[in-house]
TORKOL-4160 file (C-alpha; in steps of 0.2 Angstrom, whole numbers, padded with zeros to 4 digits, m for minus):
430
<pt num="1" X="0000" Y="0000" Z="0000"/>
<pt num="2" X="0006" Y="0017" Z="m0004"/>
<pt num="3" X="0003" Y="0033" Z="0006"/>
<pt num="4" X="0002" Y="0049" Z="m0005"/>
<pt num="5" X="0002" Y="0067" Z="0000"/>
<pt num="6" X="0009" Y="0084" Z="m0005"/>
<pt num="7" X="0021" Y="0092" Z="0006"/>
<pt num="8" X="0033" Y="0107" Z="0007"/>
<pt num="9" X="0051" Y="0101" Z="0007"/>
<pt num="10" X="0064" Y="0110" Z="0018"/>
<pt num="11" X="0078" Y="0118" Z="0009"/>
<pt num="12" X="0095" Y="0109" Z="0010"/>
<pt num="13" X="0103" Y="0122" Z="0020"/>
<pt num="14" X="0120" Y="0113" Z="0020"/>
<pt num="15" X="0120" Y="0112" Z="0002"/>
<pt num="16" X="0115" Y="0130" Z="0000"/>
<pt num="17" X="0130" Y="0136" Z="0011"/>
<pt num="18" X="0142" Y="0125" Z="0001"/>
<pt num="19" X="0137" Y="0133" Z="m0015"/>
<pt num="20" X="0137" Y="0151" Z="m0008"/>
<pt num="21" X="0154" Y="0147" Z="m0001"/>
<pt num="22" X="0160" Y="0141" Z="m0018"/>
<pt num="23" X="0154" Y="0157" Z="m0026"/>
<pt num="24" X="0162" Y="0169" Z="m0014"/>
<pt num="25" X="0178" Y="0159" Z="m0008"/>
<pt num="26" X="0187" Y="0144" Z="m0013"/>
<pt num="27" X="0183" Y="0129" Z="m0001"/>
<pt num="28" X="0201" Y="0123" Z="m0002"/>
<pt num="29" X="0216" Y="0134" Z="m0004"/>
<pt num="30" X="0214" Y="0152" Z="m0010"/>
<pt num="31" X="0220" Y="0154" Z="m0028"/>
<pt num="32" X="0223" Y="0169" Z="m0040"/>
<pt num="33" X="0212" Y="0184" Z="m0040"/>
<pt num="34" X="0196" Y="0183" Z="m0049"/>
<pt num="35" X="0193" Y="0194" Z="m0064"/>
<pt num="36" X="0187" Y="0212" Z="m0058"/>
<pt num="37" X="0169" Y="0214" Z="m0062"/>
<pt num="38" X="0164" Y="0228" Z="m0073"/>
<pt num="39" X="0154" Y="0241" Z="m0064"/>
<pt num="40" X="0146" Y="0247" Z="m0080"/>
<pt num="41" X="0134" Y="0233" Z="m0080"/>
<pt num="42" X="0133" Y="0230" Z="m0061"/>
<pt num="43" X="0135" Y="0211" Z="m0063"/>
<pt num="44" X="0126" Y="0199" Z="m0052"/>
<pt num="45" X="0137" Y="0185" Z="m0046"/>
<pt num="46" X="0130" Y="0167" Z="m0049"/>
<pt num="47" X="0135" Y="0149" Z="m0047"/>
<pt num="48" X="0124" Y="0136" Z="m0055"/>
<pt num="49" X="0125" Y="0117" Z="m0057"/>
<pt num="50" X="0115" Y="0102" Z="m0063"/>
<pt num="51" X="0119" Y="0083" Z="m0061"/>
<pt num="52" X="0111" Y="0067" Z="m0066"/>
<pt num="53" X="0111" Y="0057" Z="m0049"/>
<pt num="54" X="0118" Y="0059" Z="m0031"/>
<pt num="55" X="0117" Y="0046" Z="m0018"/>
<pt num="56" X="0119" Y="0050" Z="0001"/>
<pt num="57" X="0124" Y="0033" Z="0009"/>
<pt num="58" X="0134" Y="0029" Z="0025"/>
<pt num="59" X="0137" Y="0047" Z="0029"/>
<pt num="60" X="0145" Y="0051" Z="0012"/>
<pt num="61" X="0139" Y="0058" Z="m0005"/>
<pt num="62" X="0143" Y="0044" Z="m0017"/>
<pt num="63" X="0143" Y="0047" Z="m0036"/>
<pt num="64" X="0149" Y="0037" Z="m0050"/>
<pt num="65" X="0162" Y="0045" Z="m0061"/>
<pt num="66" X="0150" Y="0043" Z="m0076"/>
<pt num="67" X="0137" Y="0055" Z="m0068"/>
<pt num="68" X="0136" Y="0071" Z="m0080"/>
<pt num="69" X="0138" Y="0087" Z="m0071"/>
<pt num="70" X="0137" Y="0105" Z="m0078"/>
<pt num="71" X="0143" Y="0120" Z="m0068"/>
<pt num="72" X="0145" Y="0138" Z="m0071"/>
<pt num="73" X="0151" Y="0152" Z="m0059"/>
<pt num="74" X="0156" Y="0171" Z="m0060"/>
<pt num="75" X="0149" Y="0187" Z="m0066"/>
<pt num="76" X="0153" Y="0187" Z="m0084"/>
<pt num="77" X="0138" Y="0185" Z="m0097"/>
<pt num="78" X="0134" Y="0175" Z="m0106"/>
<pt num="79" X="0141" Y="0159" Z="m0098"/>
<pt num="80" X="0136" Y="0141" Z="m0103"/>
<pt num="81" X="0140" Y="0123" Z="m0099"/>
<pt num="82" X="0133" Y="0106" Z="m0104"/>
<pt num="83" X="0137" Y="0088" Z="m0101"/>
<pt num="84" X="0132" Y="0070" Z="m0106"/>
<pt num="85" X="0135" Y="0053" Z="m0101"/>
<pt num="86" X="0129" Y="0036" Z="m0107"/>
<pt num="87" X="0123" Y="0028" Z="m0090"/>
<pt num="88" X="0125" Y="0028" Z="m0072"/>
<pt num="89" X="0125" Y="0013" Z="m0061"/>
<pt num="90" X="0127" Y="0011" Z="m0041"/>
<pt num="91" X="0123" Y="m0007" Z="m0037"/>
<pt num="92" X="0106" Y="m0011" Z="m0029"/>
<pt num="93" X="0102" Y="0008" Z="m0029"/>
<pt num="94" X="0103" Y="0017" Z="m0046"/>
<pt num="95" X="0103" Y="0012" Z="m0064"/>
<pt num="96" X="0099" Y="0026" Z="m0077"/>
<pt num="97" X="0103" Y="0028" Z="m0095"/>
<pt num="98" X="0108" Y="0044" Z="m0105"/>
<pt num="99" X="0110" Y="0059" Z="m0094"/>
<pt num="100" X="0111" Y="0077" Z="m0102"/>
<pt num="101" X="0113" Y="0092" Z="m0091"/>
<pt num="102" X="0116" Y="0111" Z="m0095"/>
<pt num="103" X="0116" Y="0128" Z="m0087"/>
<pt num="104" X="0118" Y="0145" Z="m0094"/>
<pt num="105" X="0117" Y="0163" Z="m0088"/>
<pt num="106" X="0112" Y="0177" Z="m0099"/>
<pt num="107" X="0106" Y="0195" Z="m0097"/>
<pt num="108" X="0088" Y="0199" Z="m0094"/>
<pt num="109" X="0083" Y="0216" Z="m0100"/>
<pt num="110" X="0096" Y="0229" Z="m0098"/>
<pt num="111" X="0100" Y="0227" Z="m0079"/>
<pt num="112" X="0095" Y="0210" Z="m0075"/>
<pt num="113" X="0101" Y="0191" Z="m0077"/>
<pt num="114" X="0092" Y="0175" Z="m0080"/>
<pt num="115" X="0100" Y="0158" Z="m0076"/>
<pt num="116" X="0092" Y="0142" Z="m0083"/>
<pt num="117" X="0098" Y="0125" Z="m0077"/>
<pt num="118" X="0092" Y="0108" Z="m0084"/>
<pt num="119" X="0094" Y="0090" Z="m0081"/>
<pt num="120" X="0086" Y="0076" Z="m0091"/>
<pt num="121" X="0089" Y="0057" Z="m0087"/>
<pt num="122" X="0082" Y="0043" Z="m0097"/>
<pt num="123" X="0079" Y="0025" Z="m0092"/>
<pt num="124" X="0077" Y="0028" Z="m0074"/>
<pt num="125" X="0077" Y="0012" Z="m0063"/>
<pt num="126" X="0079" Y="0015" Z="m0044"/>
<pt num="127" X="0079" Y="0002" Z="m0031"/>
<pt num="128" X="0080" Y="m0013" Z="m0042"/>
<pt num="129" X="0064" Y="m0008" Z="m0052"/>
<pt num="130" X="0054" Y="m0002" Z="m0038"/>
<pt num="131" X="0054" Y="0016" Z="m0046"/>
<pt num="132" X="0055" Y="0018" Z="m0065"/>
<pt num="133" X="0052" Y="0031" Z="m0078"/>
<pt num="134" X="0056" Y="0032" Z="m0097"/>
<pt num="135" X="0063" Y="0050" Z="m0095"/>
<pt num="136" X="0063" Y="0064" Z="m0082"/>
<pt num="137" X="0067" Y="0082" Z="m0086"/>
<pt num="138" X="0070" Y="0096" Z="m0073"/>
<pt num="139" X="0071" Y="0114" Z="m0076"/>
<pt num="140" X="0077" Y="0127" Z="m0064"/>
<pt num="141" X="0075" Y="0146" Z="m0068"/>
<pt num="142" X="0082" Y="0160" Z="m0057"/>
<pt num="143" X="0081" Y="0178" Z="m0061"/>
<pt num="144" X="0088" Y="0194" Z="m0054"/>
<pt num="145" X="0080" Y="0211" Z="m0058"/>
<pt num="146" X="0083" Y="0227" Z="m0049"/>
<pt num="147" X="0067" Y="0226" Z="m0040"/>
<pt num="148" X="0068" Y="0207" Z="m0034"/>
<pt num="149" X="0076" Y="0190" Z="m0035"/>
<pt num="150" X="0065" Y="0175" Z="m0039"/>
<pt num="151" X="0067" Y="0156" Z="m0043"/>
<pt num="152" X="0057" Y="0141" Z="m0047"/>
<pt num="153" X="0060" Y="0123" Z="m0053"/>
<pt num="154" X="0048" Y="0110" Z="m0061"/>
<pt num="155" X="0050" Y="0093" Z="m0067"/>
<pt num="156" X="0041" Y="0083" Z="m0081"/>
<pt num="157" X="0040" Y="0064" Z="m0080"/>
<pt num="158" X="0036" Y="0051" Z="m0094"/>
<pt num="159" X="0029" Y="0034" Z="m0088"/>
<pt num="160" X="0034" Y="0037" Z="m0070"/>
<pt num="161" X="0029" Y="0022" Z="m0058"/>
<pt num="162" X="0032" Y="0021" Z="m0040"/>
<pt num="163" X="0028" Y="0004" Z="m0034"/>
<pt num="164" X="0012" Y="0000" Z="m0042"/>
<pt num="165" X="0007" Y="0018" Z="m0044"/>
<pt num="166" X="0007" Y="0025" Z="m0061"/>
<pt num="167" X="0009" Y="0044" Z="m0060"/>
<pt num="168" X="0005" Y="0058" Z="m0073"/>
<pt num="169" X="0017" Y="0068" Z="m0083"/>
<pt num="170" X="0014" Y="0084" Z="m0073"/>
<pt num="171" X="0015" Y="0080" Z="m0054"/>
<pt num="172" X="0010" Y="0094" Z="m0040"/>
<pt num="173" X="0025" Y="0103" Z="m0033"/>
<pt num="174" X="0033" Y="0094" Z="m0018"/>
<pt num="175" X="0023" Y="0079" Z="m0020"/>
<pt num="176" X="0027" Y="0064" Z="m0008"/>
<pt num="177" X="0024" Y="0045" Z="m0009"/>
<pt num="178" X="0027" Y="0034" Z="0006"/>
<pt num="179" X="0031" Y="0015" Z="0002"/>
<pt num="180" X="0029" Y="0008" Z="0019"/>
<pt num="181" X="0044" Y="0000" Z="0026"/>
<pt num="182" X="0054" Y="0003" Z="0011"/>
<pt num="183" X="0056" Y="0022" Z="0006"/>
<pt num="184" X="0048" Y="0039" Z="0006"/>
<pt num="185" X="0048" Y="0047" Z="m0011"/>
<pt num="186" X="0048" Y="0066" Z="m0015"/>
<pt num="187" X="0044" Y="0071" Z="m0033"/>
<pt num="188" X="0045" Y="0088" Z="m0042"/>
<pt num="189" X="0053" Y="0097" Z="m0028"/>
<pt num="190" X="0056" Y="0116" Z="m0029"/>
<pt num="191" X="0063" Y="0126" Z="m0015"/>
<pt num="192" X="0068" Y="0145" Z="m0016"/>
<pt num="193" X="0076" Y="0156" Z="m0002"/>
<pt num="194" X="0082" Y="0173" Z="m0002"/>
<pt num="195" X="0093" Y="0182" Z="0012"/>
<pt num="196" X="0106" Y="0196" Z="0012"/>
<pt num="197" X="0103" Y="0199" Z="m0007"/>
<pt num="198" X="0106" Y="0180" Z="m0012"/>
<pt num="199" X="0093" Y="0169" Z="m0020"/>
<pt num="200" X="0095" Y="0150" Z="m0018"/>
<pt num="201" X="0084" Y="0140" Z="m0030"/>
<pt num="202" X="0085" Y="0122" Z="m0028"/>
<pt num="203" X="0076" Y="0109" Z="m0038"/>
<pt num="204" X="0076" Y="0090" Z="m0041"/>
<pt num="205" X="0065" Y="0077" Z="m0049"/>
<pt num="206" X="0065" Y="0064" Z="m0036"/>
<pt num="207" X="0072" Y="0061" Z="m0019"/>
<pt num="208" X="0071" Y="0043" Z="m0012"/>
<pt num="209" X="0074" Y="0041" Z="0007"/>
<pt num="210" X="0077" Y="0024" Z="0013"/>
<pt num="211" X="0067" Y="0016" Z="0028"/>
<pt num="212" X="0078" Y="0001" Z="0028"/>
<pt num="213" X="0096" Y="m0005" Z="0022"/>
<pt num="214" X="0098" Y="m0007" Z="0004"/>
<pt num="215" X="0115" Y="m0014" Z="m0002"/>
<pt num="216" X="0128" Y="m0003" Z="0005"/>
<pt num="217" X="0116" Y="0010" Z="0009"/>
<pt num="218" X="0110" Y="0010" Z="0027"/>
<pt num="219" X="0093" Y="0016" Z="0033"/>
<pt num="220" X="0091" Y="0035" Z="0031"/>
<pt num="221" X="0101" Y="0036" Z="0015"/>
<pt num="222" X="0095" Y="0045" Z="0000"/>
<pt num="223" X="0095" Y="0045" Z="m0018"/>
<pt num="224" X="0093" Y="0061" Z="m0028"/>
<pt num="225" X="0088" Y="0061" Z="m0046"/>
<pt num="226" X="0092" Y="0077" Z="m0057"/>
<pt num="227" X="0098" Y="0089" Z="m0043"/>
<pt num="228" X="0099" Y="0107" Z="m0049"/>
<pt num="229" X="0105" Y="0122" Z="m0039"/>
<pt num="230" X="0108" Y="0141" Z="m0043"/>
<pt num="231" X="0114" Y="0154" Z="m0031"/>
<pt num="232" X="0112" Y="0172" Z="m0037"/>
<pt num="233" X="0119" Y="0187" Z="m0028"/>
<pt num="234" X="0113" Y="0205" Z="m0032"/>
<pt num="235" X="0126" Y="0218" Z="m0038"/>
<pt num="236" X="0137" Y="0226" Z="m0024"/>
<pt num="237" X="0136" Y="0245" Z="m0024"/>
<pt num="238" X="0150" Y="0252" Z="m0035"/>
<pt num="239" X="0161" Y="0259" Z="m0021"/>
<pt num="240" X="0159" Y="0245" Z="m0009"/>
<pt num="241" X="0171" Y="0230" Z="m0008"/>
<pt num="242" X="0164" Y="0213" Z="m0014"/>
<pt num="243" X="0168" Y="0201" Z="0000"/>
<pt num="244" X="0167" Y="0183" Z="0004"/>
<pt num="245" X="0172" Y="0169" Z="0015"/>
<pt num="246" X="0167" Y="0153" Z="0024"/>
<pt num="247" X="0168" Y="0143" Z="0039"/>
<pt num="248" X="0165" Y="0124" Z="0042"/>
<pt num="249" X="0169" Y="0110" Z="0054"/>
<pt num="250" X="0173" Y="0094" Z="0043"/>
<pt num="251" X="0175" Y="0089" Z="0026"/>
<pt num="252" X="0182" Y="0072" Z="0019"/>
<pt num="253" X="0185" Y="0067" Z="0001"/>
<pt num="254" X="0184" Y="0048" Z="0002"/>
<pt num="255" X="0189" Y="0036" Z="m0011"/>
<pt num="256" X="0178" Y="0020" Z="m0009"/>
<pt num="257" X="0182" Y="0011" Z="m0025"/>
<pt num="258" X="0192" Y="0015" Z="m0041"/>
<pt num="259" X="0176" Y="0022" Z="m0048"/>
<pt num="260" X="0166" Y="0028" Z="m0033"/>
<pt num="261" X="0171" Y="0043" Z="m0022"/>
<pt num="262" X="0162" Y="0051" Z="m0008"/>
<pt num="263" X="0162" Y="0067" Z="0000"/>
<pt num="264" X="0157" Y="0070" Z="0018"/>
<pt num="265" X="0153" Y="0088" Z="0022"/>
<pt num="266" X="0156" Y="0102" Z="0023"/>
<pt num="267" X="0147" Y="0101" Z="0039"/>
<pt num="268" X="0140" Y="0115" Z="0049"/>
<pt num="269" X="0145" Y="0128" Z="0036"/>
<pt num="270" X="0141" Y="0146" Z="0035"/>
<pt num="271" X="0146" Y="0158" Z="0021"/>
<pt num="272" X="0149" Y="0177" Z="0020"/>
<pt num="273" X="0137" Y="0186" Z="0008"/>
<pt num="274" X="0145" Y="0197" Z="m0005"/>
<pt num="275" X="0136" Y="0212" Z="0002"/>
<pt num="276" X="0140" Y="0207" Z="0020"/>
<pt num="277" X="0129" Y="0202" Z="0035"/>
<pt num="278" X="0126" Y="0220" Z="0039"/>
<pt num="279" X="0134" Y="0218" Z="0055"/>
<pt num="280" X="0124" Y="0203" Z="0061"/>
<pt num="281" X="0131" Y="0186" Z="0066"/>
<pt num="282" X="0125" Y="0171" Z="0056"/>
<pt num="283" X="0127" Y="0155" Z="0065"/>
<pt num="284" X="0126" Y="0136" Z="0060"/>
<pt num="285" X="0127" Y="0123" Z="0073"/>
<pt num="286" X="0127" Y="0104" Z="0071"/>
<pt num="287" X="0126" Y="0092" Z="0085"/>
<pt num="288" X="0138" Y="0079" Z="0078"/>
<pt num="289" X="0145" Y="0070" Z="0064"/>
<pt num="290" X="0149" Y="0051" Z="0064"/>
<pt num="291" X="0157" Y="0041" Z="0049"/>
<pt num="292" X="0161" Y="0024" Z="0056"/>
<pt num="293" X="0180" Y="0021" Z="0056"/>
<pt num="294" X="0184" Y="0038" Z="0049"/>
<pt num="295" X="0177" Y="0053" Z="0057"/>
<pt num="296" X="0168" Y="0058" Z="0073"/>
<pt num="297" X="0166" Y="0075" Z="0080"/>
<pt num="298" X="0154" Y="0082" Z="0093"/>
<pt num="299" X="0147" Y="0099" Z="0092"/>
<pt num="300" X="0151" Y="0110" Z="0078"/>
<pt num="301" X="0148" Y="0128" Z="0079"/>
<pt num="302" X="0152" Y="0140" Z="0063"/>
<pt num="303" X="0149" Y="0159" Z="0063"/>
<pt num="304" X="0151" Y="0173" Z="0051"/>
<pt num="305" X="0150" Y="0191" Z="0054"/>
<pt num="306" X="0154" Y="0206" Z="0041"/>
<pt num="307" X="0150" Y="0223" Z="0037"/>
<pt num="308" X="0154" Y="0233" Z="0021"/>
<pt num="309" X="0152" Y="0252" Z="0017"/>
<pt num="310" X="0161" Y="0264" Z="0004"/>
<pt num="311" X="0179" Y="0257" Z="0001"/>
<pt num="312" X="0180" Y="0247" Z="0018"/>
<pt num="313" X="0174" Y="0231" Z="0025"/>
<pt num="314" X="0177" Y="0219" Z="0040"/>
<pt num="315" X="0175" Y="0201" Z="0040"/>
<pt num="316" X="0176" Y="0188" Z="0054"/>
<pt num="317" X="0173" Y="0169" Z="0051"/>
<pt num="318" X="0175" Y="0156" Z="0065"/>
<pt num="319" X="0173" Y="0137" Z="0068"/>
<pt num="320" X="0173" Y="0128" Z="0084"/>
<pt num="321" X="0173" Y="0109" Z="0086"/>
<pt num="322" X="0172" Y="0098" Z="0102"/>
<pt num="323" X="0176" Y="0080" Z="0104"/>
<pt num="324" X="0186" Y="0075" Z="0089"/>
<pt num="325" X="0191" Y="0057" Z="0086"/>
<pt num="326" X="0198" Y="0052" Z="0068"/>
<pt num="327" X="0203" Y="0035" Z="0062"/>
<pt num="328" X="0198" Y="0025" Z="0078"/>
<pt num="329" X="0208" Y="0036" Z="0089"/>
<pt num="330" X="0223" Y="0040" Z="0079"/>
<pt num="331" X="0219" Y="0058" Z="0080"/>
<pt num="332" X="0210" Y="0065" Z="0095"/>
<pt num="333" X="0206" Y="0082" Z="0103"/>
<pt num="334" X="0194" Y="0089" Z="0116"/>
<pt num="335" X="0192" Y="0106" Z="0107"/>
<pt num="336" X="0198" Y="0115" Z="0092"/>
<pt num="337" X="0194" Y="0133" Z="0086"/>
<pt num="338" X="0200" Y="0143" Z="0070"/>
<pt num="339" X="0196" Y="0161" Z="0066"/>
<pt num="340" X="0200" Y="0170" Z="0049"/>
<pt num="341" X="0197" Y="0189" Z="0049"/>
<pt num="342" X="0201" Y="0203" Z="0038"/>
<pt num="343" X="0200" Y="0222" Z="0037"/>
<pt num="344" X="0198" Y="0231" Z="0020"/>
<pt num="345" X="0202" Y="0249" Z="0019"/>
<pt num="346" X="0203" Y="0256" Z="0002"/>
<pt num="347" X="0215" Y="0246" Z="m0008"/>
<pt num="348" X="0223" Y="0238" Z="0008"/>
<pt num="349" X="0218" Y="0220" Z="0013"/>
<pt num="350" X="0224" Y="0215" Z="0030"/>
<pt num="351" X="0221" Y="0197" Z="0035"/>
<pt num="352" X="0223" Y="0188" Z="0051"/>
<pt num="353" X="0222" Y="0170" Z="0057"/>
<pt num="354" X="0220" Y="0162" Z="0075"/>
<pt num="355" X="0221" Y="0144" Z="0081"/>
<pt num="356" X="0217" Y="0137" Z="0098"/>
<pt num="357" X="0217" Y="0119" Z="0103"/>
<pt num="358" X="0213" Y="0108" Z="0119"/>
<pt num="359" X="0222" Y="0091" Z="0121"/>
<pt num="360" X="0226" Y="0087" Z="0103"/>
<pt num="361" X="0235" Y="0071" Z="0101"/>
<pt num="362" X="0241" Y="0063" Z="0085"/>
<pt num="363" X="0247" Y="0045" Z="0085"/>
<pt num="364" X="0251" Y="0046" Z="0103"/>
<pt num="365" X="0260" Y="0063" Z="0102"/>
<pt num="366" X="0253" Y="0078" Z="0112"/>
<pt num="367" X="0253" Y="0093" Z="0101"/>
<pt num="368" X="0258" Y="0109" Z="0112"/>
<pt num="369" X="0246" Y="0124" Z="0113"/>
<pt num="370" X="0258" Y="0135" Z="0104"/>
<pt num="371" X="0260" Y="0124" Z="0089"/>
<pt num="372" X="0267" Y="0135" Z="0075"/>
<pt num="373" X="0258" Y="0138" Z="0057"/>
<pt num="374" X="0259" Y="0124" Z="0044"/>
<pt num="375" X="0267" Y="0111" Z="0056"/>
<pt num="376" X="0269" Y="0094" Z="0047"/>
<pt num="377" X="0269" Y="0077" Z="0054"/>
<pt num="378" X="0271" Y="0061" Z="0044"/>
<pt num="379" X="0260" Y="0047" Z="0052"/>
<pt num="380" X="0266" Y="0029" Z="0048"/>
<pt num="381" X="0252" Y="0019" Z="0040"/>
<pt num="382" X="0242" Y="0035" Z="0035"/>
<pt num="383" X="0251" Y="0050" Z="0027"/>
<pt num="384" X="0254" Y="0068" Z="0030"/>
<pt num="385" X="0245" Y="0078" Z="0044"/>
<pt num="386" X="0247" Y="0097" Z="0044"/>
<pt num="387" X="0241" Y="0106" Z="0059"/>
<pt num="388" X="0237" Y="0125" Z="0060"/>
<pt num="389" X="0238" Y="0126" Z="0041"/>
<pt num="390" X="0238" Y="0143" Z="0034"/>
<pt num="391" X="0236" Y="0149" Z="0016"/>
<pt num="392" X="0236" Y="0168" Z="0010"/>
<pt num="393" X="0235" Y="0177" Z="m0007"/>
<pt num="394" X="0234" Y="0196" Z="m0009"/>
<pt num="395" X="0215" Y="0195" Z="m0008"/>
<pt num="396" X="0211" Y="0180" Z="0003"/>
<pt num="397" X="0216" Y="0169" Z="0018"/>
<pt num="398" X="0212" Y="0152" Z="0024"/>
<pt num="399" X="0216" Y="0142" Z="0040"/>
<pt num="400" X="0213" Y="0124" Z="0044"/>
<pt num="401" X="0215" Y="0116" Z="0061"/>
<pt num="402" X="0220" Y="0100" Z="0053"/>
<pt num="403" X="0223" Y="0094" Z="0035"/>
<pt num="404" X="0226" Y="0076" Z="0032"/>
<pt num="405" X="0232" Y="0069" Z="0015"/>
<pt num="406" X="0231" Y="0050" Z="0014"/>
<pt num="407" X="0247" Y="0042" Z="0006"/>
<pt num="408" X="0244" Y="0024" Z="0012"/>
<pt num="409" X="0227" Y="0014" Z="0012"/>
<pt num="410" X="0218" Y="0015" Z="0029"/>
<pt num="411" X="0200" Y="0009" Z="0034"/>
<pt num="412" X="0189" Y="0014" Z="0019"/>
<pt num="413" X="0202" Y="0028" Z="0014"/>
<pt num="414" X="0212" Y="0025" Z="m0002"/>
<pt num="415" X="0228" Y="0034" Z="m0007"/>
<pt num="416" X="0223" Y="0052" Z="m0012"/>
<pt num="417" X="0209" Y="0054" Z="0001"/>
<pt num="418" X="0209" Y="0070" Z="0011"/>
<pt num="419" X="0201" Y="0076" Z="0027"/>
<pt num="420" X="0199" Y="0094" Z="0033"/>
<pt num="421" X="0195" Y="0099" Z="0051"/>
<pt num="422" X="0190" Y="0116" Z="0057"/>
<pt num="423" X="0191" Y="0128" Z="0042"/>
<pt num="424" X="0189" Y="0147" Z="0040"/>
<pt num="425" X="0193" Y="0159" Z="0027"/>
<pt num="426" X="0190" Y="0176" Z="0020"/>
<pt num="427" X="0191" Y="0185" Z="0003"/>
<pt num="428" X="0189" Y="0202" Z="m0006"/>
<pt num="429" X="0187" Y="0206" Z="m0024"/>
<pt num="430" X="0194" Y="0222" Z="m0029"/>
């Protein structure tokens, strides 16, 4: 028996923060300056992406290397990207045929912008035939005009079946079906949120949330079909600095097999809006993260504060973590805190980083409270661990409490895997 209802689905705030962060600051190390926006058009900042499938399982975001993805970012118009792939398979969970994605940003009138992001997937077969469709197409449209920001996503289905239920081409927005004891399915999902002059428009065709273990995916895992997302930021006043930054607790790039990789996090993330938070503190708190055998942390608390005015700005991003345990006790700490801050005065960018720790131990070695920047430790059977890592460019700075690069296989980690703990950064475009 199927239970059917329509429901408003909550925006995925963690994903939103990640994409805003990617727009305004690199989530790894800062790189060269971005191109200076032209003030003649007063350009909007944008980041948009589309993909075929995404599976969240065992605390990771698992995606086959065959999955098609299209991404654009920046301020220059027009901007376009497209991608195709023959098929995508994740055993017991996903089998789909051709995937085609595209995203493009163009001007809308003399002073506006329009971003259209699409994903089309054919031959859909989820959960070994429990959910099938001949084709599914999602379109996400986000607009910026001098008077407002807006966004909307819609999906059309061809021959969609969920269990024994045959569904029409046009399904109501945020439609939900429950297959008792197996999964909850969301269909034709659209969510839009605006804050601090930023619009986040998210849409996807289907999201399947497991109510029992299936293959390697445990109960609570999710399958997302045709994920699309656009972040659009209003133009910054001509004489104000365009600023950015981010802070988050943990992030791990995990290689599960030669063809399947997973990403855990960023967790508890906040991002600095290009126009600032107007002197208010934005906070993201996460109770804890547990990836068995790899990563456990207790409370994660990230905060961003900023203000901006004519030719000056101030930014402060912080992350604090309690109860760290990595790789079954190889690395532990009672508490870690990082802070990245900056002052912009005219053309001068003045960054600052701060690191504090409580009882940090790595492979049985106690790390002193005054550990210096970019301290490196080679750990047998794992790889290189960098403590109090700091990276600066002429317009950005970043601090990581701990950065691990795996050089030897360990647990579910293959060579090339990376783990970040406690990250904060700032950036300014001039």
